[in-house]
VMD Tcl script that draws the C-alpha trace (Angstrom):
set ca {
  {219.37 31.86 -33.31}
  {217.05 34.39 -31.56}
  {215.70 37.42 -33.16}
  {218.45 40.15 -32.35}
  {215.60 42.84 -32.06}
  {213.79 40.71 -29.52}
  {215.81 41.62 -26.62}
  {215.75 45.36 -27.46}
  {211.82 45.08 -27.72}
  {211.84 43.42 -24.21}
  {214.01 46.12 -22.82}
  {212.36 49.17 -24.46}
  {208.87 48.21 -24.56}
  {206.60 48.22 -27.36}
  {204.99 51.73 -28.67}
  {201.71 51.76 -30.49}
  {200.91 55.23 -32.16}
  {198.87 56.59 -35.01}
  {200.32 60.06 -35.19}
  {201.97 60.70 -38.34}
  {204.74 63.03 -36.93}
  {205.72 60.28 -34.70}
  {206.10 57.99 -37.48}
  {208.14 60.37 -39.49}
  {210.46 61.40 -36.60}
  {210.89 57.72 -35.73}
  {211.85 56.85 -39.35}
  {214.20 59.91 -39.40}
  {215.77 58.96 -36.17}
  {215.92 55.24 -36.99}
  {217.28 55.59 -40.60}
  {218.63 59.07 -41.52}
  {219.27 61.57 -38.97}
  {221.58 61.53 -35.97}
  {219.15 61.86 -32.73}
  {221.47 64.88 -31.59}
  {220.93 66.75 -34.66}
  {217.18 66.30 -34.77}
  {216.87 67.32 -31.19}
  {218.93 70.58 -32.24}
  {216.44 71.15 -35.18}
  {213.50 70.71 -32.86}
  {214.76 72.97 -30.29}
  {215.64 75.77 -32.79}
  {212.28 75.42 -34.11}
  {210.68 75.82 -30.79}
  {212.60 78.74 -29.87}
  {211.80 80.48 -33.10}
  {208.25 79.74 -33.23}
  {206.88 83.43 -32.50}
  {209.45 84.78 -35.19}
  {209.04 85.37 -38.83}
  {211.61 83.48 -40.80}
  {212.72 84.88 -44.04}
  {213.96 81.90 -46.27}
  {216.33 82.53 -49.15}
  {215.28 79.73 -51.38}
  {211.65 80.15 -52.05}
  {211.13 76.84 -53.90}
  {212.43 75.05 -50.94}
  {210.48 76.84 -48.46}
  {207.39 76.39 -50.59}
  {208.24 72.35 -50.45}
  {208.76 72.64 -46.77}
  {205.25 74.51 -46.64}
  {203.48 71.88 -48.66}
  {204.98 68.95 -46.65}
  {203.59 70.67 -43.51}
  {200.15 70.89 -45.29}
  {200.07 67.27 -46.07}
  {201.12 66.06 -42.69}
  {198.64 68.39 -41.04}
  {195.92 66.92 -43.11}
  {197.11 63.57 -42.42}
  {196.89 64.26 -38.74}
  {193.55 65.88 -38.56}
  {191.84 63.36 -40.85}
  {193.10 60.26 -38.67}
  {191.59 59.75 -35.38}
  {193.16 61.65 -32.43}
  {196.72 60.03 -31.94}
  {197.09 57.87 -28.93}
  {200.18 56.52 -27.50}
  {200.31 53.11 -25.38}
  {203.51 51.81 -24.03}
  {203.44 48.36 -22.80}
  {206.27 46.36 -21.00}
}
mol new
graphics top color blue
foreach p $ca { graphics top sphere $p radius 0.5 }
foreach p [lrange $ca 0 end-1] q [lrange $ca 1 end] { graphics top cylinder $p $q radius 0.2 }
display resetview
């Protein structure tokens, strides 16, 4: 029996990317979050980019800040992200 993912790979192309944010979003979309929900969150974050947000849970906000710092460090310590789409 043929690989069930082979046809999907053939139709969608293969993407190579070394950006940790792409990896994070891909894993979230594939395994954890409905794409529409994540799209809404990204849109809201972009709309609020010039606002100071006051968070009600300081521990959760500090954890979110820590994750952002870790991702930023991973992004800046790796080579500039490149994306290649092949069909």
